C-alpha positions, 0 to 999 in steps of 0.5 A: 500499499505503501508503494501505492501511495507513492506512485499517486504522489508521483503522479501529483508531481509530475502529471498533476500541475508542475507549472502552476505550482512553480508559479505560485511557488515562485510569486510566494518566494518573490513576497519575502524580497518586497520592502515592507510587505506583509510576510504572512501574504506571500504564503497565500499563495501557496494556499491558492495553489493547492484549491487550483490543484483540486479546481485544475484537476476537476477539468481533467476529471483527475479524480475520476480517473484515479479512483477507477485505478487498482488503489483505494481510494484512501491512497488518493486522499493521502497523496494529494495530502502528502503533495499539499504538505510538501509545496507548503513546506517547500515554500517556507524551506525556501524562505530560509534564503530570503532569511539569510539574505536579510541577516546578511545585508542588513534589510531595512525592518518590515514596517507593514508586520512581522520580520522574517524571524524564526517565530514567523516560520512557526506561526506560518506552519500554525496557519498553514495547519489552520487551512489544512483543517478548514479546506483540506479537511472539508473538501472531500465532502465535495472535491469537485467544488472546492471553491466555497470550502476554500473561501471559508479557509481564506477568511480564516487565514486572514483572521489568523493572521490579523491576530498574530500580527497584532502584536507587531501592529501594537508594538509599532505604533507605540516604538516611536513613543518608547524610544522618545520617552513619552511613555516608559514602558511598552503593554504587554501585547507590545512586548509580545510583537516586539518578541515576535518581530525581533531580528537581533536574536535576543528572544530566539530561545523564544523563537525556538519554542514557538517554532517547535510549536508550529511544527507539533501543530502543523503535523497534528492539523494535518494528521486530523485533517487527513483523518476527516478527509478520508472519512469524506471521500469514502462516503464520496459517491462518484 
């Protein structure tokens, strides 16, 4: 059964939507180099890539063709989940390039939100995990109509994104008054924002804890989403 899943994953990677995946991945990668641009917006293009995978496969009858093969329905779901998980992780692996480049050349601070920090990687993994739970965890109720469920997933993405950025925005809002001595202490929320977006390494221990938590949450939500999707697809009548 493992070989079936791997063969189906190979199909996703080679015969799937390789060109559109490269395009969305390039867009995501390029966003990291835009000065003062929300860091969480680039990976949103990866969620679009995932949705387009379902939409384009619908036009090519990929799901119908796949279930006609001598494979289990759950194997087709597992292969698609592995594909989606791989491109999400790859987008963050590629983000290590701008992360180290920005540290090397003292790139300007991102005034639109969190800087590209270790904590950001952990929080982005949480964002991906929540998106997977909302979209991938429900799309197999009817995989031929992914649009509505993607819309719900996108709304959740931006709501959580705003919650993650709120402490950082609060910090930037009070930063000038704090440096000029108009206020003697930052609020607790602003202190969290300062910690999240710090690039000096002063909060590296906190950042590593957030990254570890993000990895665990992403993995857990990925598995839960897969279990939901596999049960739904078993009941789905082609």
